[in-house]
C-alpha positions, -999 to +999 in steps of 0.1 A: -089-452+044-121-434+023-121-399+023-150-374+012-143-342-005-159-313-030-137-315-062-136-293-096-147-311-126-115-312-142-099-331-113-123-360-116-137-360-149-118-386-169-115-410-134-154-412-134-155-424-174-159-461-159-184-453-128-204-432-152-201-463-176-212-488-147-239-462-132-255-460-164-254-497-171-274-502-136-300-481-138-305-464-171-336-472-193-343-468-228-305-478-233-315-490-266-328-457-284-309-430-253-268-439-253-247-423-225-236-395-241-224-367-213-227-327-222-192-322-206-193-288-220-226-278-202-211-293-170-180-270-171-203-242-181-226-249-153-195-251-131-182-218-143-212-203-133-211-217-098-241-241-105-220-275-105-211-293-071-191-324-070-187-342-040-166-375-041-160-407-022-120-419-027-105-452-013-065-442-007-067-414-037-091-438-058-130-426-070-153-449-057-187-427-055-199-395-067-226-369-060-235-341-085-259-311-077-272-285-095-276-255-073-295-223-081-329-206-071-359-217-076-387-201-098-415-205-070-394-199-038-365-173-045-357-169-009-342-206-007-314-220-026-321-257-039-292-283-046-309-308-073-291-339-079-280-348-113-264-380-103-258-402-071-235-432-076-217-453-052-197-484-069-214-518-056-182-530-035-190-498-011-231-499-005-226-520+027-215-498+057-213-462+057-196-450+028-229-438+009-243-420+044-212-404+047-209-392+018-242-377+011-241-364+050-205-345+042-223-330+009-251-317+029-226-301+054-210-285+028-242-274+006-259-257+041-225-236+046-230-225+009-264-209+019-286-241+003-315-248+021-336-276+003-316-306-011-336-328-039-324-363-046-340-386-070-341-423-071-346-448-102-380-467-091-366-497-103-332-494-077-347-474-052-328-464-022-359-452-001-353-467+032-317-447+029-333-417+024-359-419+050-331-427+074-314-396+067-346-378+068-353-369+036-391-369+025-409-382-006-423-350-022-431-358-058-430-386-086-421-380-120-436-396-150-411-401-182-422-411-215-397-416-248-413-402-276-386-402-300-380-426-332 
């Protein structure tokens, strides 16, 4: 049975390590120069300030997916609270069916109850799931370009 819940970082950090690695291997670009190295101190600081929300999907208690958002006001729209996704991942074995949809719907409901009026979810161009986002009534609103300029 799959359950959906909001969790604190301390309850899922260690267990999430394997999913985070799988997530990085699947979607990261510039892997040779930009290595996976989460800033756990910053995640905890955001959570302590009330700006980090973690929503999880678990099957029989085992973590199978997560949706992590940064919640706060927006410099351009002070009358609204925004939730911008940091990471969204569902183990490949759970991508068929309703698990991902139910995780996002659970998070949407919880965020709305917290006063969030806008949820922003970014996806990787090389691993899109646009049909799901459109089915959930999300709109494509901007494009982001990146360039690696390090050594």
